[in-house]
Every structure is written in structure tokens, then in C-alpha cells.
PDB file with one MODEL, atoms N, CA, C and O in Angstrom:
MODEL        1
ATOM      1  N   MET A   1      41.788 -48.765  13.263  1.00  0.00           N
ATOM      2  CA  MET A   1      42.700 -47.716  13.544  1.00  0.00           C
ATOM      3  C   MET A   1      42.256 -46.379  12.974  1.00  0.00           C
ATOM      4  O   MET A   1      42.643 -45.331  13.491  1.00  0.00           O
ATOM      5  N   SER A   2      41.465 -46.396  11.938  1.00  0.00           N
ATOM      6  CA  SER A   2      41.045 -45.122  11.373  1.00  0.00           C
ATOM      7  C   SER A   2      39.868 -44.559  12.168  1.00  0.00           C
ATOM      8  O   SER A   2      38.852 -45.228  12.355  1.00  0.00           O
ATOM      9  N   ASP A   3      40.020 -43.347  12.621  1.00  0.00           N
ATOM     10  CA  ASP A   3      38.950 -42.672  13.352  1.00  0.00           C
ATOM     11  C   ASP A   3      37.977 -42.055  12.350  1.00  0.00           C
ATOM     12  O   ASP A   3      38.350 -41.711  11.228  1.00  0.00           O
ATOM     13  N   SER A   4      36.735 -41.923  12.775  1.00  0.00           N
ATOM     14  CA  SER A   4      35.738 -41.331  11.883  1.00  0.00           C
ATOM     15  C   SER A   4      36.005 -39.845  11.681  1.00  0.00           C
ATOM     16  O   SER A   4      35.563 -39.274  10.683  1.00  0.00           O
ATOM     17  N   HIS A   5      36.726 -39.200  12.613  1.00  0.00           N
ATOM     18  CA  HIS A   5      37.060 -37.789  12.470  1.00  0.00           C
ATOM     19  C   HIS A   5      38.145 -37.583  11.433  1.00  0.00           C
ATOM     20  O   HIS A   5      38.233 -36.517  10.823  1.00  0.00           O
ATOM     21  N   LYS A   6      38.955 -38.576  11.235  1.00  0.00           N
ATOM     22  CA  LYS A   6      40.049 -38.414  10.294  1.00  0.00           C
ATOM     23  C   LYS A   6      39.679 -38.925   8.912  1.00  0.00           C
ATOM     24  O   LYS A   6      40.391 -38.674   7.939  1.00  0.00           O
ATOM     25  N   ASP A   7      38.591 -39.625   8.826  1.00  0.00           N
ATOM     26  CA  ASP A   7      38.146 -40.144   7.540  1.00  0.00           C
ATOM     27  C   ASP A   7      37.686 -38.972   6.682  1.00  0.00           C
ATOM     28  O   ASP A   7      36.798 -38.231   7.106  1.00  0.00           O
ATOM     29  N   PRO A   8      38.252 -38.772   5.492  1.00  0.00           N
ATOM     30  CA  PRO A   8      37.889 -37.631   4.653  1.00  0.00           C
ATOM     31  C   PRO A   8      36.409 -37.645   4.245  1.00  0.00           C
ATOM     32  O   PRO A   8      35.807 -36.583   4.081  1.00  0.00           O
ATOM     33  N   ARG A   9      35.832 -38.806   4.086  1.00  0.00           N
ATOM     34  CA  ARG A   9      34.435 -38.870   3.687  1.00  0.00           C
ATOM     35  C   ARG A   9      33.518 -38.377   4.802  1.00  0.00           C
ATOM     36  O   ARG A   9      32.611 -37.582   4.555  1.00  0.00           O
ATOM     37  N   SER A  10      33.744 -38.829   5.988  1.00  0.00           N
ATOM     38  CA  SER A  10      32.883 -38.401   7.081  1.00  0.00           C
ATOM     39  C   SER A  10      33.102 -36.923   7.396  1.00  0.00           C
ATOM     40  O   SER A  10      32.168 -36.227   7.795  1.00  0.00           O
ATOM     41  N   ASN A  11      34.323 -36.445   7.217  1.00  0.00           N
ATOM     42  CA  ASN A  11      34.619 -35.029   7.417  1.00  0.00           C
ATOM     43  C   ASN A  11      33.862 -34.180   6.383  1.00  0.00           C
ATOM     44  O   ASN A  11      33.269 -33.156   6.724  1.00  0.00           O
ATOM     45  N   ALA A  12      33.889 -34.611   5.141  1.00  0.00           N
ATOM     46  CA  ALA A  12      33.172 -33.895   4.078  1.00  0.00           C
ATOM     47  C   ALA A  12      31.671 -33.956   4.320  1.00  0.00           C
ATOM     48  O   ALA A  12      30.962 -32.972   4.110  1.00  0.00           O
ATOM     49  N   ARG A  13      31.187 -35.118   4.763  1.00  0.00           N
ATOM     50  CA  ARG A  13      29.761 -35.266   5.044  1.00  0.00           C
ATOM     51  C   ARG A  13      29.340 -34.332   6.180  1.00  0.00           C
ATOM     52  O   ARG A  13      28.286 -33.702   6.096  1.00  0.00           O
ATOM     53  N   ARG A  14      30.137 -34.235   7.226  1.00  0.00           N
ATOM     54  CA  ARG A  14      29.840 -33.362   8.357  1.00  0.00           C
ATOM     55  C   ARG A  14      29.821 -31.903   7.920  1.00  0.00           C
ATOM     56  O   ARG A  14      28.933 -31.147   8.315  1.00  0.00           O
ATOM     57  N   LYS A  15      30.804 -31.502   7.101  1.00  0.00           N
ATOM     58  CA  LYS A  15      30.846 -30.115   6.610  1.00  0.00           C
ATOM     59  C   LYS A  15      29.625 -29.797   5.758  1.00  0.00           C
ATOM     60  O   LYS A  15      29.027 -28.728   5.882  1.00  0.00           O
ATOM     61  N   ALA A  16      29.263 -30.741   4.890  1.00  0.00           N
ATOM     62  CA  ALA A  16      28.101 -30.532   4.025  1.00  0.00           C
ATOM     63  C   ALA A  16      26.832 -30.426   4.853  1.00  0.00           C
ATOM     64  O   ALA A  16      25.982 -29.574   4.593  1.00  0.00           O
ATOM     65  N   GLN A  17      26.703 -31.305   5.864  1.00  0.00           N
ATOM     66  CA  GLN A  17      25.513 -31.267   6.711  1.00  0.00           C
ATOM     67  C   GLN A  17      25.434 -29.938   7.471  1.00  0.00           C
ATOM     68  O   GLN A  17      24.354 -29.362   7.604  1.00  0.00           O
ATOM     69  N   ASN A  18      26.572 -29.456   7.967  1.00  0.00           N
ATOM     70  CA  ASN A  18      26.598 -28.166   8.661  1.00  0.00           C
ATOM     71  C   ASN A  18      26.202 -27.032   7.719  1.00  0.00           C
ATOM     72  O   ASN A  18      25.466 -26.125   8.106  1.00  0.00           O
ATOM     73  N   HIS A  19      26.693 -27.088   6.480  1.00  0.00           N
ATOM     74  CA  HIS A  19      26.362 -26.064   5.484  1.00  0.00           C
ATOM     75  C   HIS A  19      24.861 -26.051   5.195  1.00  0.00           C
ATOM     76  O   HIS A  19      24.228 -24.996   5.186  1.00  0.00           O
ATOM     77  N   PHE A  20      24.301 -27.248   4.959  1.00  0.00           N
ATOM     78  CA  PHE A  20      22.878 -27.321   4.640  1.00  0.00           C
ATOM     79  C   PHE A  20      22.021 -26.911   5.831  1.00  0.00           C
ATOM     80  O   PHE A  20      20.975 -26.286   5.655  1.00  0.00           O
ATOM     81  N   THR A  21      22.449 -27.252   7.029  1.00  0.00           N
ATOM     82  CA  THR A  21      21.701 -26.863   8.215  1.00  0.00           C
ATOM     83  C   THR A  21      21.691 -25.350   8.367  1.00  0.00           C
ATOM     84  O   THR A  21      20.649 -24.759   8.648  1.00  0.00           O
ATOM     85  N   SER A  22      22.845 -24.721   8.184  1.00  0.00           N
ATOM     86  CA  SER A  22      22.894 -23.262   8.307  1.00  0.00           C
ATOM     87  C   SER A  22      22.090 -22.592   7.198  1.00  0.00           C
ATOM     88  O   SER A  22      21.451 -21.565   7.432  1.00  0.00           O
ATOM     89  N   THR A  23      22.114 -23.157   6.002  1.00  0.00           N
ATOM     90  CA  THR A  23      21.331 -22.612   4.887  1.00  0.00           C
ATOM     91  C   THR A  23      19.840 -22.729   5.186  1.00  0.00           C
ATOM     92  O   THR A  23      19.081 -21.793   4.934  1.00  0.00           O
ATOM     93  N   GLU A  24      19.419 -23.871   5.721  1.00  0.00           N
ATOM     94  CA  GLU A  24      18.006 -24.053   6.054  1.00  0.00           C
ATOM     95  C   GLU A  24      17.583 -23.077   7.151  1.00  0.00           C
ATOM     96  O   GLU A  24      16.476 -22.541   7.104  1.00  0.00           O
ATOM     97  N   GLN A  25      18.433 -22.846   8.115  1.00  0.00           N
ATOM     98  CA  GLN A  25      18.120 -21.897   9.180  1.00  0.00           C
ATOM     99  C   GLN A  25      18.000 -20.489   8.618  1.00  0.00           C
ATOM    100  O   GLN A  25      17.089 -19.749   8.988  1.00  0.00           O
ATOM    101  N   ARG A  26      18.908 -20.116   7.732  1.00  0.00           N
ATOM    102  CA  ARG A  26      18.870 -18.791   7.121  1.00  0.00           C
ATOM    103  C   ARG A  26      17.601 -18.639   6.273  1.00  0.00           C
ATOM    104  O   ARG A  26      16.950 -17.594   6.308  1.00  0.00           O
ATOM    105  N   ASP A  27      17.254 -19.680   5.514  1.00  0.00           N
ATOM    106  CA  ASP A  27      16.038 -19.637   4.699  1.00  0.00           C
ATOM    107  C   ASP A  27      14.792 -19.499   5.576  1.00  0.00           C
ATOM    108  O   ASP A  27      13.870 -18.757   5.236  1.00  0.00           O
ATOM    109  N   ALA A  28      14.765 -20.213   6.702  1.00  0.00           N
ATOM    110  CA  ALA A  28      13.622 -20.121   7.607  1.00  0.00           C
ATOM    111  C   ALA A  28      13.517 -18.718   8.180  1.00  0.00           C
ATOM    112  O   ALA A  28      12.416 -18.183   8.312  1.00  0.00           O
ATOM    113  N   LEU A  29      14.651 -18.115   8.522  1.00  0.00           N
ATOM    114  CA  LEU A  29      14.649 -16.748   9.056  1.00  0.00           C
ATOM    115  C   LEU A  29      14.145 -15.757   8.008  1.00  0.00           C
ATOM    116  O   LEU A  29      13.382 -14.847   8.330  1.00  0.00           O
ATOM    117  N   ILE A  30      14.566 -15.930   6.764  1.00  0.00           N
ATOM    118  CA  ILE A  30      14.124 -15.051   5.676  1.00  0.00           C
ATOM    119  C   ILE A  30      12.620 -15.211   5.450  1.00  0.00           C
ATOM    120  O   ILE A  30      11.912 -14.219   5.274  1.00  0.00           O
ATOM    121  N   ARG A  31      12.122 -16.462   5.454  1.00  0.00           N
ATOM    122  CA  ARG A  31      10.686 -16.695   5.281  1.00  0.00           C
ATOM    123  C   ARG A  31       9.886 -16.045   6.405  1.00  0.00           C
ATOM    124  O   ARG A  31       8.825 -15.468   6.168  1.00  0.00           O
ATOM    125  N   LYS A  32      10.395 -16.143   7.617  1.00  0.00           N
ATOM    126  CA  LYS A  32       9.726 -15.543   8.763  1.00  0.00           C
ATOM    127  C   LYS A  32       9.686 -14.016   8.624  1.00  0.00           C
ATOM    128  O   LYS A  32       8.665 -13.394   8.919  1.00  0.00           O
ATOM    129  N   GLU A  33      10.785 -13.416   8.179  1.00  0.00           N
ATOM    130  CA  GLU A  33      10.839 -11.969   8.000  1.00  0.00           C
ATOM    131  C   GLU A  33       9.882 -11.522   6.886  1.00  0.00           C
ATOM    132  O   GLU A  33       9.194 -10.511   7.028  1.00  0.00           O
ATOM    133  N   LEU A  34       9.839 -12.267   5.790  1.00  0.00           N
ATOM    134  CA  LEU A  34       8.917 -11.933   4.695  1.00  0.00           C
ATOM    135  C   LEU A  34       7.462 -12.021   5.153  1.00  0.00           C
ATOM    136  O   LEU A  34       6.645 -11.164   4.816  1.00  0.00           O
ATOM    137  N   GLU A  35       7.146 -13.055   5.920  1.00  0.00           N
ATOM    138  CA  GLU A  35       5.782 -13.202   6.422  1.00  0.00           C
ATOM    139  C   GLU A  35       5.430 -12.050   7.357  1.00  0.00           C
ATOM    140  O   GLU A  35       4.304 -11.555   7.338  1.00  0.00           O
ATOM    141  N   SER A  36       6.377 -11.630   8.161  1.00  0.00           N
ATOM    142  CA  SER A  36       6.152 -10.498   9.058  1.00  0.00           C
ATOM    143  C   SER A  36       5.875  -9.226   8.256  1.00  0.00           C
ATOM    144  O   SER A  36       4.961  -8.470   8.583  1.00  0.00           O
ATOM    145  N   GLN A  37       6.661  -8.995   7.216  1.00  0.00           N
ATOM    146  CA  GLN A  37       6.452  -7.810   6.371  1.00  0.00           C
ATOM    147  C   GLN A  37       5.102  -7.872   5.667  1.00  0.00           C
ATOM    148  O   GLN A  37       4.411  -6.859   5.559  1.00  0.00           O
ATOM    149  N   ARG A  38       4.725  -9.047   5.190  1.00  0.00           N
ATOM    150  CA  ARG A  38       3.427  -9.194   4.517  1.00  0.00           C
ATOM    151  C   ARG A  38       2.280  -8.905   5.472  1.00  0.00           C
ATOM    152  O   ARG A  38       1.315  -8.231   5.109  1.00  0.00           O
ATOM    153  N   SER A  39       2.385  -9.414   6.694  1.00  0.00           N
ATOM    154  CA  SER A  39       1.304  -9.176   7.647  1.00  0.00           C
ATOM    155  C   SER A  39       1.234  -7.701   8.039  1.00  0.00           C
ATOM    156  O   SER A  39       0.145  -7.166   8.243  1.00  0.00           O
ATOM    157  N   GLN A  40       2.396  -7.037   8.147  1.00  0.00           N
ATOM    158  CA  GLN A  40       2.397  -5.600   8.446  1.00  0.00           C
ATOM    159  C   GLN A  40       1.753  -4.819   7.311  1.00  0.00           C
ATOM    160  O   GLN A  40       0.972  -3.898   7.550  1.00  0.00           O
ATOM    161  N   THR A  41       2.077  -5.185   6.082  1.00  0.00           N
ATOM    162  CA  THR A  41       1.501  -4.512   4.915  1.00  0.00           C
ATOM    163  C   THR A  41      -0.006  -4.751   4.849  1.00  0.00           C
ATOM    164  O   THR A  41      -0.769  -3.833   4.547  1.00  0.00           O
ATOM    165  N   ALA A  42      -0.432  -5.973   5.129  1.00  0.00           N
ATOM    166  CA  ALA A  42      -1.864  -6.278   5.107  1.00  0.00           C
ATOM    167  C   ALA A  42      -2.607  -5.500   6.183  1.00  0.00           C
ATOM    168  O   ALA A  42      -3.711  -5.010   5.946  1.00  0.00           O
ATOM    169  N   ALA A  43      -2.008  -5.383   7.362  1.00  0.00           N
ATOM    170  CA  ALA A  43      -2.643  -4.628   8.446  1.00  0.00           C
ATOM    171  C   ALA A  43      -2.744  -3.149   8.082  1.00  0.00           C
ATOM    172  O   ALA A  43      -3.769  -2.514   8.333  1.00  0.00           O
ATOM    173  N   LYS A  44      -1.680  -2.599   7.488  1.00  0.00           N
ATOM    174  CA  LYS A  44      -1.692  -1.191   7.093  1.00  0.00           C
ATOM    175  C   LYS A  44      -2.735  -0.956   6.003  1.00  0.00           C
ATOM    176  O   LYS A  44      -3.458   0.041   6.033  1.00  0.00           O
ATOM    177  N   THR A  45      -2.810  -1.870   5.047  1.00  0.00           N
ATOM    178  CA  THR A  45      -3.785  -1.739   3.968  1.00  0.00           C
ATOM    179  C   THR A  45      -5.207  -1.791   4.518  1.00  0.00           C
ATOM    180  O   THR A  45      -6.066  -1.017   4.094  1.00  0.00           O
ATOM    181  N   ALA A  46      -5.458  -2.690   5.453  1.00  0.00           N
ATOM    182  CA  ALA A  46      -6.793  -2.799   6.040  1.00  0.00           C
ATOM    183  C   ALA A  46      -7.144  -1.528   6.808  1.00  0.00           C
ATOM    184  O   ALA A  46      -8.278  -1.054   6.736  1.00  0.00           O
ATOM    185  N   ARG A  47      -6.187  -0.978   7.535  1.00  0.00           N
ATOM    186  CA  ARG A  47      -6.433   0.248   8.299  1.00  0.00           C
ATOM    187  C   ARG A  47      -6.741   1.408   7.366  1.00  0.00           C
ATOM    188  O   ARG A  47      -7.688   2.161   7.594  1.00  0.00           O
ATOM    189  N   LEU A  48      -5.930   1.553   6.303  1.00  0.00           N
ATOM    190  CA  LEU A  48      -6.145   2.640   5.355  1.00  0.00           C
ATOM    191  C   LEU A  48      -7.470   2.478   4.608  1.00  0.00           C
ATOM    192  O   LEU A  48      -8.158   3.462   4.337  1.00  0.00           O
ATOM    193  N   ARG A  49      -7.824   1.243   4.280  1.00  0.00           N
ATOM    194  CA  ARG A  49      -9.093   0.990   3.592  1.00  0.00           C
ATOM    195  C   ARG A  49     -10.261   1.379   4.492  1.00  0.00           C
ATOM    196  O   ARG A  49     -11.230   1.980   4.030  1.00  0.00           O
ATOM    197  N   ALA A  50     -10.172   1.037   5.775  1.00  0.00           N
ATOM    198  CA  ALA A  50     -11.239   1.389   6.711  1.00  0.00           C
ATOM    199  C   ALA A  50     -11.360   2.906   6.843  1.00  0.00           C
ATOM    200  O   ALA A  50     -12.468   3.442   6.885  1.00  0.00           O
ATOM    201  N   LEU A  51     -10.228   3.593   6.908  1.00  0.00           N
ATOM    202  CA  LEU A  51     -10.267   5.061   6.981  1.00  0.00           C
ATOM    203  C   LEU A  51     -10.896   5.664   5.730  1.00  0.00           C
ATOM    204  O   LEU A  51     -11.700   6.592   5.819  1.00  0.00           O
ATOM    205  N   ARG A  52     -10.528   5.135   4.564  1.00  0.00           N
ATOM    206  CA  ARG A  52     -11.075   5.647   3.306  1.00  0.00           C
ATOM    207  C   ARG A  52     -12.577   5.405   3.233  1.00  0.00           C
ATOM    208  O   ARG A  52     -13.332   6.280   2.810  1.00  0.00           O
ATOM    209  N   MET A  53     -13.007   4.219   3.643  1.00  0.00           N
ATOM    210  CA  MET A  53     -14.432   3.908   3.602  1.00  0.00           C
ATOM    211  C   MET A  53     -15.211   4.819   4.554  1.00  0.00           C
ATOM    212  O   MET A  53     -16.308   5.268   4.222  1.00  0.00           O
ATOM    213  N   ALA A  54     -14.649   5.093   5.737  1.00  0.00           N
ATOM    214  CA  ALA A  54     -15.310   5.989   6.692  1.00  0.00           C
ATOM    215  C   ALA A  54     -15.394   7.400   6.120  1.00  0.00           C
ATOM    216  O   ALA A  54     -16.414   8.075   6.262  1.00  0.00           O
ATOM    217  N   LYS A  55     -14.324   7.840   5.478  1.00  0.00           N
ATOM    218  CA  LYS A  55     -14.313   9.183   4.872  1.00  0.00           C
ATOM    219  C   LYS A  55     -15.349   9.277   3.756  1.00  0.00           C
ATOM    220  O   LYS A  55     -16.089  10.257   3.672  1.00  0.00           O
ATOM    221  N   GLU A  56     -15.400   8.261   2.901  1.00  0.00           N
ATOM    222  CA  GLU A  56     -16.366   8.268   1.805  1.00  0.00           C
ATOM    223  C   GLU A  56     -17.797   8.252   2.341  1.00  0.00           C
ATOM    224  O   GLU A  56     -18.674   8.914   1.787  1.00  0.00           O
ATOM    225  N   ALA A  57     -18.034   7.501   3.413  1.00  0.00           N
ATOM    226  CA  ALA A  57     -19.378   7.448   3.998  1.00  0.00           C
ATOM    227  C   ALA A  57     -19.751   8.810   4.569  1.00  0.00           C
ATOM    228  O   ALA A  57     -20.885   9.261   4.405  1.00  0.00           O
ATOM    229  N   ALA A  58     -18.803   9.473   5.240  1.00  0.00           N
ATOM    230  CA  ALA A  58     -19.069  10.802   5.793  1.00  0.00           C
ATOM    231  C   ALA A  58     -19.332  11.802   4.676  1.00  0.00           C
ATOM    232  O   ALA A  58     -20.226  12.639   4.802  1.00  0.00           O
ATOM    233  N   GLU A  59     -18.573  11.732   3.588  1.00  0.00           N
ATOM    234  CA  GLU A  59     -18.782  12.638   2.457  1.00  0.00           C
ATOM    235  C   GLU A  59     -20.140  12.393   1.802  1.00  0.00           C
ATOM    236  O   GLU A  59     -20.826  13.339   1.413  1.00  0.00           O
ATOM    237  N   ALA A  60     -20.527  11.122   1.683  1.00  0.00           N
ATOM    238  CA  ALA A  60     -21.822  10.803   1.086  1.00  0.00           C
ATOM    239  C   ALA A  60     -22.955  11.314   1.968  1.00  0.00           C
ATOM    240  O   ALA A  60     -23.952  11.833   1.465  1.00  0.00           O
ATOM    241  N   GLU A  61     -22.802  11.169   3.281  1.00  0.00           N
ATOM    242  CA  GLU A  61     -23.823  11.668   4.194  1.00  0.00           C
ATOM    243  C   GLU A  61     -23.919  13.192   4.124  1.00  0.00           C
ATOM    244  O   GLU A  61     -25.016  13.750   4.136  1.00  0.00           O
ATOM    245  N   GLU A  62     -22.774  13.859   4.051  1.00  0.00           N
ATOM    246  CA  GLU A  62     -22.756  15.313   3.941  1.00  0.00           C
ATOM    247  C   GLU A  62     -23.397  15.763   2.630  1.00  0.00           C
ATOM    248  O   GLU A  62     -24.143  16.742   2.603  1.00  0.00           O
ATOM    249  N   ALA A  63     -23.106  15.049   1.549  1.00  0.00           N
ATOM    250  CA  ALA A  63     -23.695  15.393   0.254  1.00  0.00           C
ATOM    251  C   ALA A  63     -25.204  15.200   0.285  1.00  0.00           C
ATOM    252  O   ALA A  63     -25.940  15.993  -0.302  1.00  0.00           O
ATOM    253  N   ALA A  64     -25.671  14.161   0.958  1.00  0.00           N
ATOM    254  CA  ALA A  64     -27.109  13.921   1.054  1.00  0.00           C
ATOM    255  C   ALA A  64     -27.773  15.033   1.862  1.00  0.00           C
ATOM    256  O   ALA A  64     -28.863  15.491   1.519  1.00  0.00           O
ATOM    257  N   GLN A  65     -27.114  15.461   2.931  1.00  0.00           N
ATOM    258  CA  GLN A  65     -27.664  16.551   3.740  1.00  0.00           C
ATOM    259  C   GLN A  65     -27.697  17.848   2.939  1.00  0.00           C
ATOM    260  O   GLN A  65     -28.671  18.597   3.008  1.00  0.00           O
ATOM    261  N   ASN A  66     -26.641  18.114   2.184  1.00  0.00           N
ATOM    262  CA  ASN A  66     -26.604  19.320   1.354  1.00  0.00           C
ATOM    263  C   ASN A  66     -27.674  19.276   0.276  1.00  0.00           C
ATOM    264  O   ASN A  66     -28.308  20.290  -0.017  1.00  0.00           O
ATOM    265  N   ALA A  67     -27.877  18.108  -0.310  1.00  0.00           N
ATOM    266  CA  ALA A  67     -28.898  17.977  -1.348  1.00  0.00           C
ATOM    267  C   ALA A  67     -30.281  18.201  -0.755  1.00  0.00           C
ATOM    268  O   ALA A  67     -31.136  18.818  -1.390  1.00  0.00           O
ATOM    269  N   ALA A  68     -30.508  17.708   0.449  1.00  0.00           N
ATOM    270  CA  ALA A  68     -31.804  17.891   1.103  1.00  0.00           C
ATOM    271  C   ALA A  68     -32.016  19.375   1.438  1.00  0.00           C
ATOM    272  O   ALA A  68     -33.118  19.900   1.275  1.00  0.00           O
ATOM    273  N   ALA A  69     -30.978  20.030   1.896  1.00  0.00           N
ATOM    274  CA  ALA A  69     -31.090  21.452   2.232  1.00  0.00           C
ATOM    275  C   ALA A  69     -31.296  22.287   0.970  1.00  0.00           C
ATOM    276  O   ALA A  69     -32.059  23.253   0.989  1.00  0.00           O
ATOM    277  N   ASN A  70     -30.641  21.935  -0.103  1.00  0.00           N
ATOM    278  CA  ASN A  70     -30.763  22.684  -1.357  1.00  0.00           C
ATOM    279  C   ASN A  70     -32.115  22.462  -2.020  1.00  0.00           C
ATOM    280  O   ASN A  70     -32.637  23.367  -2.671  1.00  0.00           O
ATOM    281  N   SER A  71     -32.683  21.289  -1.867  1.00  0.00           N
ATOM    282  CA  SER A  71     -33.975  21.038  -2.503  1.00  0.00           C
ATOM    283  C   SER A  71     -35.095  21.750  -1.763  1.00  0.00           C
ATOM    284  O   SER A  71     -36.137  22.030  -2.356  1.00  0.00           O
ATOM    285  N   ALA A  72     -34.910  22.047  -0.502  1.00  0.00           N
ATOM    286  CA  ALA A  72     -35.938  22.755   0.260  1.00  0.00           C
ATOM    287  C   ALA A  72     -36.020  24.209  -0.170  1.00  0.00           C
ATOM    288  O   ALA A  72     -37.110  24.780  -0.208  1.00  0.00           O
ATOM    289  N   GLU A  73     -34.908  24.806  -0.488  1.00  0.00           N
ATOM    290  CA  GLU A  73     -34.841  26.215  -0.885  1.00  0.00           C
ATOM    291  C   GLU A  73     -34.204  26.331  -2.260  1.00  0.00           C
ATOM    292  O   GLU A  73     -32.980  26.251  -2.366  1.00  0.00           O
ATOM    293  N   PRO A  74     -34.973  26.514  -3.300  1.00  0.00           N
ATOM    294  CA  PRO A  74     -34.334  26.660  -4.605  1.00  0.00           C
ATOM    295  C   PRO A  74     -33.609  28.006  -4.679  1.00  0.00           C
ATOM    296  O   PRO A  74     -34.162  29.044  -4.318  1.00  0.00           O
ATOM    297  N   LYS A  75     -32.403  27.968  -5.136  1.00  0.00           N
ATOM    298  CA  LYS A  75     -31.613  29.193  -5.265  1.00  0.00           C
ATOM    299  C   LYS A  75     -31.522  29.580  -6.728  1.00  0.00           C
ATOM    300  O   LYS A  75     -31.481  28.732  -7.618  1.00  0.00           O
ATOM    301  N   ARG A  76     -31.492  30.868  -6.948  1.00  0.00           N
ATOM    302  CA  ARG A  76     -31.295  31.344  -8.307  1.00  0.00           C
ATOM    303  C   ARG A  76     -29.817  31.607  -8.490  1.00  0.00           C
ATOM    304  O   ARG A  76     -29.165  32.227  -7.650  1.00  0.00           O
ATOM    305  N   VAL A  77     -29.322  31.138  -9.566  1.00  0.00           N
ATOM    306  CA  VAL A  77     -27.913  31.331  -9.870  1.00  0.00           C
ATOM    307  C   VAL A  77     -27.793  32.533 -10.786  1.00  0.00           C
ATOM    308  O   VAL A  77     -28.387  32.560 -11.863  1.00  0.00           O
ATOM    309  N   ALA A  78     -27.042  33.506 -10.370  1.00  0.00           N
ATOM    310  CA  ALA A  78     -26.849  34.704 -11.188  1.00  0.00           C
ATOM    311  C   ALA A  78     -25.858  34.386 -12.288  1.00  0.00           C
ATOM    312  O   ALA A  78     -24.841  33.731 -12.061  1.00  0.00           O
ATOM    313  N   LYS A  79     -26.167  34.859 -13.480  1.00  0.00           N
ATOM    314  CA  LYS A  79     -25.254  34.647 -14.588  1.00  0.00           C
ATOM    315  C   LYS A  79     -24.094  35.614 -14.482  1.00  0.00           C
ATOM    316  O   LYS A  79     -24.254  36.774 -14.103  1.00  0.00           O
ATOM    317  N   LYS A  80     -22.939  35.114 -14.820  1.00  0.00           N
ATOM    318  CA  LYS A  80     -21.761  35.971 -14.817  1.00  0.00           C
ATOM    319  C   LYS A  80     -21.758  36.796 -16.106  1.00  0.00           C
ATOM    320  O   LYS A  80     -22.103  36.283 -17.170  1.00  0.00           O
ATOM    321  N   PRO A  81     -21.375  38.054 -16.015  1.00  0.00           N
ATOM    322  CA  PRO A  81     -21.297  38.843 -17.247  1.00  0.00           C
ATOM    323  C   PRO A  81     -20.161  38.306 -18.116  1.00  0.00           C
ATOM    324  O   PRO A  81     -19.115  37.883 -17.624  1.00  0.00           O
ATOM    325  N   ARG A  82     -20.400  38.340 -19.397  1.00  0.00           N
ATOM    326  CA  ARG A  82     -19.371  37.850 -20.321  1.00  0.00           C
ATOM    327  C   ARG A  82     -18.220  38.826 -20.377  1.00  0.00           C
ATOM    328  O   ARG A  82     -18.409  40.042 -20.399  1.00  0.00           O
ATOM    329  N   ALA A  83     -17.049  38.279 -20.400  1.00  0.00           N
ATOM    330  CA  ALA A  83     -15.863  39.137 -20.505  1.00  0.00           C
ATOM    331  C   ALA A  83     -15.758  39.628 -21.944  1.00  0.00           C
ATOM    332  O   ALA A  83     -16.011  38.877 -22.887  1.00  0.00           O
ATOM    333  N   GLN A  84     -15.387  40.882 -22.101  1.00  0.00           N
ATOM    334  CA  GLN A  84     -15.249  41.444 -23.437  1.00  0.00           C
ATOM    335  C   GLN A  84     -13.896  41.038 -23.989  1.00  0.00           C
ATOM    336  O   GLN A  84     -12.882  41.014 -23.292  1.00  0.00           O
ATOM    337  N   ARG A  85     -13.927  40.728 -25.245  1.00  0.00           N
ATOM    338  CA  ARG A  85     -12.678  40.349 -25.902  1.00  0.00           C
ATOM    339  C   ARG A  85     -11.827  41.574 -26.131  1.00  0.00           C
ATOM    340  O   ARG A  85     -12.335  42.655 -26.428  1.00  0.00           O
ATOM    341  N   ALA A  86     -10.555  41.400 -25.993  1.00  0.00           N
ATOM    342  CA  ALA A  86      -9.630  42.509 -26.262  1.00  0.00           C
ATOM    343  C   ALA A  86      -9.566  42.714 -27.770  1.00  0.00           C
ATOM    344  O   ALA A  86      -9.484  41.755 -28.537  1.00  0.00           O
ATOM    345  N   LYS A  87      -9.603  43.942 -28.170  1.00  0.00           N
ATOM    346  CA  LYS A  87      -9.538  44.235 -29.603  1.00  0.00           C
ATOM    347  C   LYS A  87      -8.086  44.261 -30.027  1.00  0.00           C
ATOM    348  O   LYS A  87      -7.199  44.707 -29.299  1.00  0.00           O
ATOM    349  N   ARG A  88      -7.883  43.766 -31.231  1.00  0.00           N
ATOM    350  CA  ARG A  88      -6.534  43.765 -31.775  1.00  0.00           C
ATOM    351  C   ARG A  88      -6.201  45.130 -32.347  1.00  0.00           C
ATOM    352  O   ARG A  88      -7.054  45.884 -32.814  1.00  0.00           O
ATOM    353  N   ALA A  89      -4.935  45.391 -32.280  1.00  0.00           N
ATOM    354  CA  ALA A  89      -4.463  46.624 -32.911  1.00  0.00           C
ATOM    355  C   ALA A  89      -4.549  46.451 -34.423  1.00  0.00           C
ATOM    356  O   ALA A  89      -4.423  45.334 -34.925  1.00  0.00           O
ATOM    357  N   PRO A  90      -4.761  47.542 -35.151  1.00  0.00           N
ATOM    358  CA  PRO A  90      -4.859  47.433 -36.608  1.00  0.00           C
ATOM    359  C   PRO A  90      -3.571  46.886 -37.202  1.00  0.00           C
ATOM    360  O   PRO A  90      -2.473  47.244 -36.775  1.00  0.00           O
ATOM    361  N   GLY A  91      -3.714  46.039 -38.166  1.00  0.00           N
ATOM    362  CA  GLY A  91      -2.566  45.494 -38.872  1.00  0.00           C
ATOM    363  C   GLY A  91      -2.212  44.082 -38.401  1.00  0.00           C
ATOM    364  O   GLY A  91      -1.267  43.490 -38.923  1.00  0.00           O
ATOM    365  N   TYR A  92      -2.920  43.543 -37.460  1.00  0.00           N
ATOM    366  CA  TYR A  92      -2.599  42.188 -36.978  1.00  0.00           C
ATOM    367  C   TYR A  92      -3.602  41.217 -37.439  1.00  0.00           C
ATOM    368  O   TYR A  92      -3.498  40.029 -37.133  1.00  0.00           O
TER     369      TYR A  92
ENDMDL
END
């Protein structure tokens, strides 16, 4: 005569199973979102690293070209005149 729907134990078991199922689904969704964010961050980091490496390579090449051009023609560097110190007023 007792139905399984009216049995308090089976009712509690069903509620608990529903709770755990929803919790597992929520946890899976959170893990998926975290993995998505990590992959986006990794992709951005790789892109920025590649840009930085390209910039550094271009700067190194430019510096090498400048060094080659400068070594072909030695330049004389003019000395800057020394600035005169301001004289103090008497009594200081």
C-alpha cells in the first residue's frame, strides 16, 4: 500500500540526488568557463610574446645597422662647455 513517492526515505533520496546532480552540473559549467578563460589568457600571452620578440628583433637589427654605419664614419663628439656656477651673495 505504501507508494515509493510517499515514502519519506525515497523522497529524501530523490531530493538529495537532484541536489547533487545540479551541483555537479554547476561545477562542470564553472570548470568549463575557467578553462575557457585560461585558454584565452594563454592565447593573448602568446600573441603579446610574439609581438615583443618581433619588436626586439627589429630593434636589434636596427642597432646593428646603426653600429655598422657609425663604424664606417668615425664622428667627433664636441665637448659641451661647462656651465658656470652661480656665485653666492656675500654673507651666505
